[in-house]
KOLMARZA-494386 format. One record per residue (C-alpha): x, y, z; residue in three letters; residue number from 0. Coordinates in pm, 1 decimal. Example, Ala and Ser with C-alpha at 12.3 -4.5 7.8 and 13.67 -1.06 7.14 Angstrom:
# residues 2
REC,px,py,pz,rest,nr
REC,1230.0,-450.0,780.0,ala,0 $
REC,1367.0,-106.0,714.0,ser,1 $
This chain:
# residues 464
REC,px,py,pz,rest,nr
REC,9.8,-10.0,4.6,met,0 $
REC,148.7,333.6,-99.2,glu,1 $
REC,238.9,574.1,188.4,thr,2 $
REC,3.3,890.8,153.6,pro,3 $
REC,162.5,1214.8,91.8,arg,4 $
REC,146.5,1464.3,392.4,thr,5 $
REC,81.6,1832.8,408.2,phe,6 $
REC,131.0,2125.4,635.9,ala,7 $
REC,-28.4,2481.7,625.1,ile,8 $
REC,111.4,2795.5,770.4,arg,9 $
REC,-118.4,3088.3,821.0,thr,10 $
REC,-23.4,3451.9,829.0,phe,11 $
REC,-305.7,3720.5,905.6,gly,12 $
REC,-638.0,3740.8,1042.9,cys,13 $
REC,-934.8,3506.2,1126.3,gln,14 $
REC,-1043.9,3504.5,783.9,met,15 $
REC,-724.0,3351.5,673.0,asn,16 $
REC,-726.7,3094.4,960.9,glu,17 $
REC,-1080.7,2972.4,837.8,his,18 $
REC,-950.9,2954.3,493.5,asp,19 $
REC,-667.6,2746.3,603.1,ser,20 $
REC,-935.7,2497.0,766.4,glu,21 $
REC,-1072.9,2478.2,434.5,arg,22 $
REC,-752.7,2422.4,258.8,leu,23 $
REC,-676.9,2144.0,505.3,ala,24 $
REC,-1015.7,1995.1,438.1,gly,25 $
REC,-919.3,1989.0,67.4,leu,26 $
REC,-595.8,1824.9,119.4,met,27 $
REC,-737.0,1547.0,328.7,val,28 $
REC,-1030.2,1509.5,82.0,ala,29 $
REC,-749.4,1453.9,-180.7,asp,30 $
REC,-588.6,1168.3,15.1,gly,31 $
REC,-321.3,1360.5,205.4,leu,32 $
REC,-257.5,1345.1,579.1,val,33 $
REC,-134.3,1620.1,823.3,ala,34 $
REC,257.2,1613.1,873.5,ala,35 $
REC,417.4,1695.9,1207.5,ala,36 $
REC,571.4,2006.6,1066.7,ser,37 $
REC,654.1,2190.7,740.9,asp,38 $
REC,994.9,2044.2,710.4,leu,39 $
REC,850.9,1701.3,710.4,glu,40 $
REC,561.0,1763.6,478.8,ala,41 $
REC,540.8,1674.3,109.0,asp,42 $
REC,322.3,1977.6,54.6,val,43 $
REC,359.9,2308.9,218.8,val,44 $
REC,114.5,2561.2,169.9,ile,45 $
REC,139.8,2932.5,296.8,phe,46 $
REC,-186.5,3114.1,316.4,asn,47 $
REC,-63.6,3471.4,339.3,thr,48 $
REC,-195.3,3828.0,450.3,cys,49 $
REC,-93.5,4147.6,308.6,thr,50 $
REC,-230.8,4403.0,570.7,ile,51 $
REC,105.3,4518.2,681.5,arg,52 $
REC,450.5,4522.4,537.4,glu,53 $
REC,581.4,4272.6,793.7,asn,54 $
REC,354.8,3991.7,650.7,ala,55 $
REC,546.0,4015.2,321.0,asp,56 $
REC,883.7,3991.5,519.3,leu,57 $
REC,763.9,3696.2,713.6,lys,58 $
REC,653.2,3509.1,411.6,leu,59 $
REC,980.5,3540.9,230.0,tyr,60 $
REC,1176.9,3467.8,520.0,ser,61 $
REC,974.8,3137.5,554.2,ala,62 $
REC,1019.0,3065.1,202.0,leu,63 $
REC,1385.4,3118.2,224.4,gly,64 $
REC,1408.6,2856.9,505.5,his,65 $
REC,1245.6,2599.8,295.2,leu,66 $
REC,1472.7,2658.6,-1.5,lys,67 $
REC,1742.2,2411.3,111.0,ala,68 $
REC,1484.3,2148.9,206.7,gln,69 $
REC,1325.8,2167.6,-133.3,lys,70 $
REC,1681.2,2119.8,-307.5,glu,71 $
REC,1713.1,1805.1,-86.6,leu,72 $
REC,1371.5,1684.1,-159.1,arg,73 $
REC,1275.4,1772.8,-532.2,pro,74 $
REC,933.6,1609.6,-502.8,asp,75 $
REC,837.0,1844.9,-207.0,met,76 $
REC,591.2,2095.3,-315.7,gln,77 $
REC,553.5,2455.4,-190.1,ile,78 $
REC,235.5,2667.3,-259.6,ala,79 $
REC,148.5,3020.3,-179.1,val,80 $
REC,-194.1,3142.7,-143.9,gly,81 $
REC,-412.7,3407.9,-3.3,gly,82 $
REC,-400.9,3792.4,-9.9,cys,83 $
REC,-33.8,3830.2,-96.1,met,84 $
REC,-49.5,3591.5,-383.8,ala,85 $
REC,-376.5,3775.1,-496.9,gln,86 $
REC,-160.0,4102.8,-491.5,lys,87 $
REC,183.3,4012.0,-610.7,asp,88 $
REC,89.2,3720.9,-837.3,arg,89 $
REC,390.7,3626.2,-1067.4,gly,90 $
REC,625.8,3835.3,-865.2,ala,91 $
REC,630.1,3558.3,-590.4,ile,92 $
REC,798.9,3316.5,-838.4,leu,93 $
REC,1044.2,3605.1,-944.6,glu,94 $
REC,1153.9,3627.1,-571.5,arg,95 $
REC,1127.3,3266.0,-484.7,ala,96 $
REC,1177.2,3045.4,-788.5,gly,97 $
REC,1142.5,2723.9,-581.9,trp,98 $
REC,757.7,2781.0,-522.3,val,99 $
REC,543.3,2545.8,-721.7,asp,100 $
REC,197.8,2689.0,-697.8,val,101 $
REC,59.3,3050.4,-661.3,val,102 $
REC,-319.2,3090.7,-608.0,phe,103 $
REC,-533.7,3381.4,-503.1,gly,104 $
REC,-824.6,3438.6,-263.5,thr,105 $
REC,-1085.8,3370.8,-520.2,his,106 $
REC,-963.0,3025.2,-619.7,asn,107 $
REC,-879.8,2852.7,-298.6,leu,108 $
REC,-1092.6,2544.8,-391.8,ala,109 $
REC,-856.0,2480.4,-691.3,ser,110 $
REC,-547.5,2421.9,-478.1,ala,111 $
REC,-542.4,2047.6,-515.4,pro,112 $
REC,-593.5,2063.2,-901.7,arg,113 $
REC,-308.6,2312.7,-909.8,leu,114 $
REC,-84.1,2098.2,-711.5,leu,115 $
REC,-137.5,1805.4,-949.5,ala,116 $
REC,-87.9,2030.1,-1255.4,arg,117 $
REC,247.5,2148.4,-1114.6,ala,118 $
REC,369.6,1800.7,-1051.9,arg,119 $
REC,335.1,1744.9,-1423.4,leu,120 $
REC,403.4,2081.9,-1585.9,asp,121 $
REC,608.7,2273.4,-1349.0,gly,122 $
REC,530.7,2601.1,-1159.1,pro,123 $
REC,167.8,2735.5,-1197.1,val,124 $
REC,31.5,3087.1,-1125.6,val,125 $
REC,-349.3,3109.8,-1135.1,glu,126 $
REC,-523.3,3409.7,-980.9,ile,127 $
REC,-882.1,3490.8,-1034.5,leu,128 $
REC,-1002.9,3848.3,-1008.6,asp,129 $
REC,-1349.6,3745.8,-878.8,ser,130 $
REC,-1502.5,3450.7,-708.8,pro,131 $
REC,-1568.1,3131.2,-909.7,asp,132 $
REC,-1898.4,3015.5,-770.1,pro,133 $
REC,-1866.9,2660.6,-948.0,glu,134 $
REC,-1519.1,2605.4,-787.6,ala,135 $
REC,-1645.4,2713.8,-438.5,asn,136 $
REC,-1939.1,2476.8,-453.9,arg,137 $
REC,-1674.6,2218.9,-412.1,asp,138 $
REC,-1600.2,2327.6,-43.6,met,139 $
REC,-1812.9,2040.4,98.6,ala,140 $
REC,-1935.9,2028.2,454.8,pro,141 $
REC,-1659.1,1753.5,538.8,ala,142 $
REC,-1425.1,2010.1,523.7,leu,143 $
REC,-1520.3,2163.6,841.4,tyr,144 $
REC,-1384.5,1851.5,1042.1,ala,145 $
REC,-1032.7,2000.3,1010.0,val,146 $
REC,-1017.3,2289.1,1257.6,arg,147 $
REC,-769.7,2423.5,1506.6,glu,148 $
REC,-1019.5,2395.1,1789.2,leu,149 $
REC,-1269.5,2105.5,1727.0,pro,150 $
REC,-1532.9,2234.8,1960.3,phe,151 $
REC,-1510.6,2581.4,1799.1,ala,152 $
REC,-1573.0,2708.1,1437.2,ala,153 $
REC,-1572.1,2981.6,1231.8,trp,154 $
REC,-1838.4,3052.1,963.2,ile,155 $
REC,-1760.3,3310.2,681.2,thr,156 $
REC,-2086.2,3489.6,613.0,ile,157 $
REC,-1955.3,3734.2,328.9,gln,158 $
REC,-1629.8,3791.4,136.0,thr,159 $
REC,-1485.9,4127.8,36.5,gly,160 $
REC,-1558.6,4477.0,144.8,cys,161 $
REC,-1745.1,4770.2,-9.9,asp,162 $
REC,-1569.1,5036.2,206.7,asn,163 $
REC,-1292.2,5256.8,79.3,thr,164 $
REC,-1076.0,5286.9,406.3,cys,165 $
REC,-750.3,5483.2,310.3,ala,166 $
REC,-526.7,5243.1,467.4,tyr,167 $
REC,-682.6,4906.9,375.5,cys,168 $
REC,-601.2,4689.7,80.6,ile,169 $
REC,-866.2,4424.8,154.4,val,170 $
REC,-1104.2,4547.8,-128.8,pro,171 $
REC,-837.1,4521.2,-387.7,ser,172 $
REC,-733.5,4156.4,-286.7,val,173 $
REC,-1078.7,4004.2,-170.0,arg,174 $
REC,-1303.6,4215.9,-392.1,gly,175 $
REC,-1659.1,4394.9,-305.6,gly,176 $
REC,-1879.2,4243.3,-49.2,glu,177 $
REC,-2067.7,3915.8,-155.5,ile,178 $
REC,-2300.5,3761.8,103.8,ser,179 $
REC,-2368.6,3397.0,147.5,arg,180 $
REC,-2721.4,3268.1,132.3,pro,181 $
REC,-2883.4,3293.2,467.5,phe,182 $
REC,-3012.1,2936.4,450.2,asp,183 $
REC,-2669.5,2797.6,349.7,asp,184 $
REC,-2525.1,2951.0,680.0,leu,185 $
REC,-2794.4,2802.3,903.0,leu,186 $
REC,-2746.9,2467.0,745.4,ala,187 $
REC,-2380.3,2488.1,794.5,glu,188 $
REC,-2403.6,2605.3,1158.8,ala,189 $
REC,-2654.3,2322.0,1221.9,thr,190 $
REC,-2406.5,2072.0,1073.3,met,191 $
REC,-2140.5,2202.7,1289.5,leu,192 $
REC,-2364.0,2163.3,1610.3,ala,193 $
REC,-2444.4,1809.0,1501.9,asp,194 $
REC,-2049.4,1744.5,1497.4,ser,195 $
REC,-2025.3,1854.7,1871.0,gly,196 $
REC,-1926.4,2230.3,1781.3,val,197 $
REC,-2061.8,2454.1,2073.1,thr,198 $
REC,-1903.6,2782.6,1972.4,glu,199 $
REC,-1926.2,2951.8,1645.0,val,200 $
REC,-1778.8,3295.7,1542.7,thr,201 $
REC,-1921.3,3465.3,1255.1,val,202 $
REC,-1671.2,3614.7,1002.8,leu,203 $
REC,-1697.4,3914.5,765.1,gly,204 $
REC,-1492.5,4223.8,659.9,gln,205 $
REC,-1797.1,4417.2,769.7,asn,206 $
REC,-2051.1,4175.0,907.9,val,207 $
REC,-2290.7,4470.0,993.1,asn,208 $
REC,-2376.9,4492.4,619.2,ser,209 $
REC,-2426.6,4110.4,566.6,tyr,210 $
REC,-2734.1,4046.4,321.4,gly,211 $
REC,-2737.7,4406.1,203.0,arg,212 $
REC,-2651.1,4258.7,-155.2,asp,213 $
REC,-2904.8,4011.9,-125.7,ile,214 $
REC,-3213.5,4204.6,-15.8,thr,215 $
REC,-3100.4,4533.6,-200.5,arg,216 $
REC,-3226.7,4726.7,79.1,arg,217 $
REC,-3116.4,4641.5,428.5,arg,218 $
REC,-2873.6,4415.0,618.9,pro,219 $
REC,-2976.5,4072.4,749.9,leu,220 $
REC,-2719.4,4057.4,1032.6,phe,221 $
REC,-2961.0,4096.8,1319.8,ala,222 $
REC,-3198.4,3826.6,1174.8,glu,223 $
REC,-2887.8,3592.7,1120.7,leu,224 $
REC,-2757.3,3627.4,1503.3,leu,225 $
REC,-3110.8,3533.4,1626.0,arg,226 $
REC,-3160.3,3274.7,1389.4,ala,227 $
REC,-2834.2,3106.3,1472.8,leu,228 $
REC,-2902.3,3129.6,1848.3,gly,229 $
REC,-3206.2,2905.0,1786.9,glu,230 $
REC,-2992.9,2623.7,1658.5,ile,231 $
REC,-2973.9,2332.8,1932.8,asp,232 $
REC,-2615.7,2269.9,2042.7,gly,233 $
REC,-2479.4,2614.9,1969.6,ile,234 $
REC,-2417.5,2771.4,2302.9,glu,235 $
REC,-2177.7,3064.4,2224.1,arg,236 $
REC,-2178.0,3291.9,1927.5,ile,237 $
REC,-1918.5,3571.1,1859.4,arg,238 $
REC,-1862.2,3782.7,1550.4,phe,239 $
REC,-1593.8,3996.5,1390.0,thr,240 $
REC,-1566.4,4257.8,1274.0,ser,241 $
REC,-1850.3,4522.6,1275.5,pro,242 $
REC,-1801.9,4875.3,1114.7,his,243 $
REC,-1897.6,5151.9,1373.2,pro,244 $
REC,-2078.0,5348.9,1097.1,lys,245 $
REC,-2314.6,5041.9,1039.7,asp,246 $
REC,-2357.7,4915.6,1392.9,leu,247 $
REC,-2752.3,4923.1,1394.5,arg,248 $
REC,-3000.3,4928.5,1689.3,pro,249 $
REC,-3132.5,4604.8,1560.5,glu,250 $
REC,-2802.2,4433.1,1589.7,thr,251 $
REC,-2744.1,4547.1,1950.6,val,252 $
REC,-3099.8,4444.8,2036.3,ala,253 $
REC,-3022.8,4096.8,1882.1,ala,254 $
REC,-2704.1,4061.4,2082.0,met,255 $
REC,-2888.4,4154.3,2408.4,ala,256 $
REC,-3197.1,3924.1,2338.3,glu,257 $
REC,-3027.7,3619.3,2195.1,thr,258 $
REC,-2888.7,3424.6,2495.3,glu,259 $
REC,-2623.4,3246.6,2281.9,ala,260 $
REC,-2469.5,3552.2,2166.9,val,261 $
REC,-2174.4,3641.5,2370.5,cys,262 $
REC,-2141.9,3984.9,2553.7,pro,263 $
REC,-1836.8,4075.6,2347.2,gln,264 $
REC,-1804.0,4350.5,2089.2,leu,265 $
REC,-1505.0,4424.0,1866.7,his,266 $
REC,-1545.0,4790.4,1747.7,leu,267 $
REC,-1265.9,4932.3,1559.9,pro,268 $
REC,-1206.2,5298.1,1644.0,leu,269 $
REC,-880.7,5346.0,1443.9,gln,270 $
REC,-844.1,5709.6,1560.1,ser,271 $
REC,-992.2,5944.3,1797.6,gly,272 $
REC,-940.1,6240.9,1578.6,ser,273 $
REC,-1225.7,6364.0,1368.3,asn,274 $
REC,-973.0,6498.9,1087.6,arg,275 $
REC,-786.2,6172.6,1089.0,val,276 $
REC,-1100.6,5949.8,1071.5,leu,277 $
REC,-1224.3,6175.8,761.3,arg,278 $
REC,-885.4,6138.8,605.6,ala,279 $
REC,-899.9,5755.1,673.1,met,280 $
REC,-1249.1,5762.3,516.9,arg,281 $
REC,-1412.7,5573.7,802.5,arg,282 $
REC,-1753.2,5734.8,776.6,gly,283 $
REC,-1799.5,5831.0,1156.0,tyr,284 $
REC,-1690.9,6084.6,1397.1,ser,285 $
REC,-1524.4,6031.5,1729.6,ala,286 $
REC,-1836.4,6136.9,1898.1,gly,287 $
REC,-2058.8,5923.1,1701.0,arg,288 $
REC,-1836.4,5617.6,1800.9,tyr,289 $
REC,-1861.9,5698.7,2138.9,val,290 $
REC,-2250.3,5743.9,2128.3,glu,291 $
REC,-2288.1,5400.6,1973.3,arg,292 $
REC,-2061.6,5249.0,2208.0,leu,293 $
REC,-2255.0,5366.8,2503.3,ala,294 $
REC,-2587.9,5257.6,2352.0,ala,295 $
REC,-2436.6,4908.2,2316.1,ala,296 $
REC,-2319.8,4900.8,2673.7,arg,297 $
REC,-2651.6,5030.9,2809.4,thr,298 $
REC,-2846.4,4758.3,2615.7,ala,299 $
REC,-2612.1,4443.8,2681.4,ile,300 $
REC,-2520.1,4349.0,3022.2,asp,301 $
REC,-2146.9,4298.9,3119.7,asp,302 $
REC,-2026.2,4369.1,2766.6,leu,303 $
REC,-1671.1,4345.1,2686.2,ala,304 $
REC,-1522.0,4589.0,2429.4,val,305 $
REC,-1220.2,4536.4,2225.4,thr,306 $
REC,-1097.6,4762.7,1935.7,thr,307 $
REC,-828.6,4835.6,1671.0,asp,308 $
REC,-614.8,5157.3,1674.5,leu,309 $
REC,-364.2,5279.7,1394.0,ile,310 $
REC,-77.1,5493.3,1508.1,val,311 $
REC,93.5,5718.3,1267.5,gly,312 $
REC,-152.5,5760.8,983.7,phe,313 $
REC,-22.5,6009.6,748.9,pro,314 $
REC,-57.9,6361.8,854.8,gly,315 $
REC,-138.9,6266.9,1221.6,glu,316 $
REC,-45.1,6566.1,1442.1,thr,317 $
REC,65.2,6556.2,1812.1,asp,318 $
REC,-249.5,6704.9,1903.4,ala,319 $
REC,-451.8,6465.5,1702.3,glu,320 $
REC,-286.2,6162.4,1863.1,phe,321 $
REC,-361.5,6322.2,2204.1,asp,322 $
REC,-729.9,6310.9,2095.8,glu,323 $
REC,-697.4,5938.1,2040.2,thr,324 $
REC,-540.6,5894.5,2371.0,leu,325 $
REC,-841.5,6073.4,2530.1,glu,326 $
REC,-1102.6,5875.8,2348.5,val,327 $
REC,-925.9,5560.3,2423.5,ala,328 $
REC,-917.3,5622.0,2775.2,ala,329 $
REC,-1268.2,5729.8,2794.3,ala,330 $
REC,-1406.5,5415.6,2622.5,cys,331 $
REC,-1202.7,5199.2,2863.5,glu,332 $
REC,-1163.5,4909.5,2640.9,phe,333 $
REC,-1118.0,4560.2,2771.7,asp,334 $
REC,-824.4,4528.3,2531.0,ser,335 $
REC,-719.8,4672.9,2202.7,ala,336 $
REC,-507.8,4563.2,1886.8,tyr,337 $
REC,-259.7,4855.9,1810.0,thr,338 $
REC,-95.3,4876.8,1474.8,phe,339 $
REC,157.2,5120.4,1324.4,ile,340 $
REC,51.0,5257.6,978.6,phe,341 $
REC,188.6,5037.9,697.7,ser,342 $
REC,168.1,5189.7,356.5,pro,343 $
REC,33.8,4939.8,105.6,arg,344 $
REC,80.1,4989.4,-264.6,ala,345 $
REC,-274.3,5046.6,-416.4,gly,346 $
REC,-435.0,5232.3,-110.3,thr,347 $
REC,-487.6,5591.9,-83.8,arg,348 $
REC,-277.8,5620.7,230.3,gly,349 $
REC,30.4,5500.2,30.7,ala,350 $
REC,22.7,5799.6,-177.5,thr,351 $
REC,47.6,6032.5,112.8,met,352 $
REC,418.1,6003.4,120.6,val,353 $
REC,490.1,6386.9,205.9,asp,354 $
REC,275.2,6332.6,513.1,gln,355 $
REC,428.1,6018.8,651.6,phe,356 $
REC,502.7,6045.3,1019.8,val,357 $
REC,871.8,5994.5,1136.0,pro,358 $
REC,938.9,5631.5,1283.4,glu,359 $
REC,1077.6,5780.8,1605.7,asp,360 $
REC,748.2,5976.3,1671.7,val,361 $
REC,532.6,5682.9,1592.6,ile,362 $
REC,736.3,5455.8,1829.5,arg,363 $
REC,688.1,5707.8,2111.5,ser,364 $
REC,318.1,5732.3,2035.2,arg,365 $
REC,278.0,5369.4,2015.9,phe,366 $
REC,421.8,5319.0,2356.7,glu,367 $
REC,204.6,5605.3,2518.3,arg,368 $
REC,-98.3,5456.2,2372.0,leu,369 $
REC,-5.6,5112.8,2517.0,lys,370 $
REC,33.0,5261.3,2855.0,glu,371 $
REC,-322.7,5385.6,2832.6,val,372 $
REC,-479.3,5072.5,2691.7,leu,373 $
REC,-299.9,4861.5,2946.7,asp,374 $
REC,-435.8,5053.9,3233.9,arg,375 $
REC,-783.8,5026.1,3107.7,ser,376 $
REC,-734.3,4656.9,3048.9,ala,377 $
REC,-604.6,4593.1,3401.4,leu,378 $
REC,-893.7,4792.1,3559.8,arg,379 $
REC,-1137.1,4580.8,3371.9,lys,380 $
REC,-992.5,4253.2,3476.0,his,381 $
REC,-921.7,4356.0,3838.4,glu,382 $
REC,-1287.9,4424.8,3865.4,ala,383 $
REC,-1365.4,4061.0,3777.2,arg,384 $
REC,-1167.5,3932.6,4079.1,val,385 $
REC,-1429.1,3758.5,4302.5,gly,386 $
REC,-1665.0,3663.1,4012.1,arg,387 $
REC,-1756.6,3318.9,3902.6,arg,388 $
REC,-1722.6,3288.8,3526.3,glu,389 $
REC,-1838.5,3028.2,3272.0,glu,390 $
REC,-1534.0,2913.4,3085.9,val,391 $
REC,-1493.6,2687.9,2784.4,leu,392 $
REC,-1166.5,2482.0,2814.8,val,393 $
REC,-929.6,2528.0,2544.0,glu,394 $
REC,-646.4,2284.7,2675.6,gly,395 $
REC,-335.8,2293.3,2876.5,thr,396 $
REC,-171.6,2644.0,2905.5,ser,397 $
REC,100.1,2694.3,2635.4,lys,398 $
REC,351.2,2814.9,2911.0,arg,399 $
REC,263.1,2599.8,3219.1,asn,400 $
REC,151.0,2238.4,3195.2,asp,401 $
REC,17.1,2249.7,3537.4,ala,402 $
REC,-251.8,2512.3,3425.7,met,403 $
REC,-543.3,2478.3,3194.2,leu,404 $
REC,-667.1,2790.4,2967.6,ser,405 $
REC,-1002.3,2870.4,2843.0,gly,406 $
REC,-1221.3,3174.3,2759.2,arg,407 $
REC,-1514.2,3338.6,2939.4,thr,408 $
REC,-1831.4,3444.9,2772.7,arg,409 $
REC,-1662.7,3775.3,2724.8,gln,410 $
REC,-1379.1,3627.4,2542.5,gly,411 $
REC,-1126.0,3670.8,2816.2,lys,412 $
REC,-843.9,3437.4,2853.0,leu,413 $
REC,-827.4,3271.8,3191.4,ile,414 $
REC,-582.0,3007.6,3329.1,his,415 $
REC,-664.7,2805.4,3620.5,phe,416 $
REC,-469.4,2505.8,3789.3,pro,417 $
REC,-538.6,2148.8,3662.3,val,418 $
REC,-747.3,1939.9,3911.9,ser,419 $
REC,-844.3,1593.0,3980.4,asp,420 $
REC,-1127.1,1638.8,3746.2,glu,421 $
REC,-1048.6,1523.0,3395.8,val,422 $
REC,-1113.2,1846.4,3197.0,leu,423 $
REC,-1048.8,1784.5,2813.2,arg,424 $
REC,-1064.9,2074.1,2539.3,pro,425 $
REC,-1415.9,2160.5,2498.4,gly,426 $
REC,-1539.6,2109.7,2851.2,ala,427 $
REC,-1750.5,2378.4,3007.9,leu,428 $
REC,-1684.6,2470.6,3363.0,val,429 $
REC,-1720.2,2738.9,3632.2,met,430 $
REC,-1420.4,2916.6,3746.8,val,431 $
REC,-1367.4,3177.8,4027.7,asp,432 $
REC,-1157.4,3471.6,3927.2,val,433 $
REC,-862.6,3519.7,4169.6,val,434 $
REC,-659.1,3758.9,3988.6,his,435 $
REC,-652.1,3991.6,3696.2,gly,436 $
REC,-364.0,4102.4,3467.2,ala,437 $
REC,-364.0,4321.0,3169.1,pro,438 $
REC,-383.3,4039.9,2915.1,tyr,439 $
REC,-542.6,3746.3,3121.2,his,440 $
REC,-714.2,3628.3,3410.6,leu,441 $
REC,-620.7,3383.1,3692.7,met,442 $
REC,-876.4,3149.7,3849.4,gly,443 $
REC,-968.0,2835.3,4059.5,glu,444 $
REC,-1193.8,2576.4,3937.3,leu,445 $
REC,-1533.6,2582.7,4095.9,ala,446 $
REC,-1746.8,2319.4,3917.2,thr,447 $
REC,-1757.6,2126.1,3600.3,pro,448 $
REC,-2086.4,2182.2,3395.4,leu,449 $
REC,-2047.4,1937.3,3108.1,arg,450 $
REC,-1758.0,1750.8,2908.5,gly,451 $
REC,-1677.5,1832.8,2538.5,pro,452 $
REC,-1908.3,1725.3,2260.6,arg,453 $
REC,-1681.1,1699.8,1958.6,his,454 $
REC,-1493.9,1383.9,1838.7,lys,455 $
REC,-1215.4,1490.7,1595.5,val,456 $
REC,-906.0,1720.3,1619.1,arg,457 $
REC,-658.6,1777.2,1336.3,ile,458 $
REC,-391.5,2023.6,1411.3,pro,459 $
REC,-297.0,2318.4,1167.2,leu,460 $
REC,31.3,2530.3,1178.7,leu,461 $
REC,-2.3,2912.6,1221.8,ser,462 $
REC,255.6,3194.4,1241.4,ser,463 $
């Protein structure tokens, strides 16, 4: 009997890319391959790339460089590059890394097995579609969803692309305009996931608030989708990312408040606290409007945890405008935040504003000042939870301490607690008493188990 070929997938970037990697892994398994322990041992290595920031490019080419010698030792080894950077750079990837066998874009992910087979016969292949191929993507069968990083938690992509024109963002260029998946297809997928033992789903989209607007031609369907997902038996937790502040509608907030399975967690990207910078970014809202909508959400949703995104050093940002960002960030009291240094990406409006670029030393100083404000807020939020009993979904043993388990509260907060005599496997639901709060996590003590895991299969993926 012939030994099956092996594969490994390395993922760079966002949750959308992580979910695409799950789909790619499913395609590889369906094609007869098995997961390898590492990319150095794999017969097929796929890099699923991001291009939001320049360091993503650097990470990819560094990783490809490390595999060059391995490829020379094992000529039958295949290396593929897919995702957003492949969509953007296309044939340039082969010019820089001639040992790559396949380059495919965001719109033809389902073609990866076919392209790998073709490359074995004909040599390097570059295939990039400029729009989604409905026929190819129908091949993404439900069996793919068995290949997940966390077998009890799954992502559901409800839309691809984005219709916004944010000055710093290249996503519309590499993923196209918004296309919503059919409502009934999403419910069928969620039901299939629940039947397989998945208890937590995270709804993904570049702007989830606008889901369905291209279907109805009049209004988004996101609130209705949240309510419908909440009625599926077995789905205990629903999260979503990311909404756009300008499109956060009252009916969405009401659906969050009234649907028990929807977690009290809201990721609401602010990006800047300066109205002038927000206009230059083409964000479509003011800082005041953002604060009003956030306040309304907190009023409606009990114990809501709020996270955000912030960009430091957008072209033309002055010291006074950055101070406005500090003031708004402090006032909003975020539970945590993802902070980014502006990275010019070719093809975006921001990349053309070269004469307004902020000096690197100024950006670094601002970045540290913002981090101090955000860390103080996060610490206060976490210290306020000490003494509370939290429902926690166990994710597994802590990566840094085998004597500790790690999990997530309903607010999405990472909590560590000691391993006890109870046999708690990933996917178990427990109650944990919070005993300590730190800026980036909580510490606790097991109070009582609620139920064991409901899933059956786990196949690991590699990530970066």
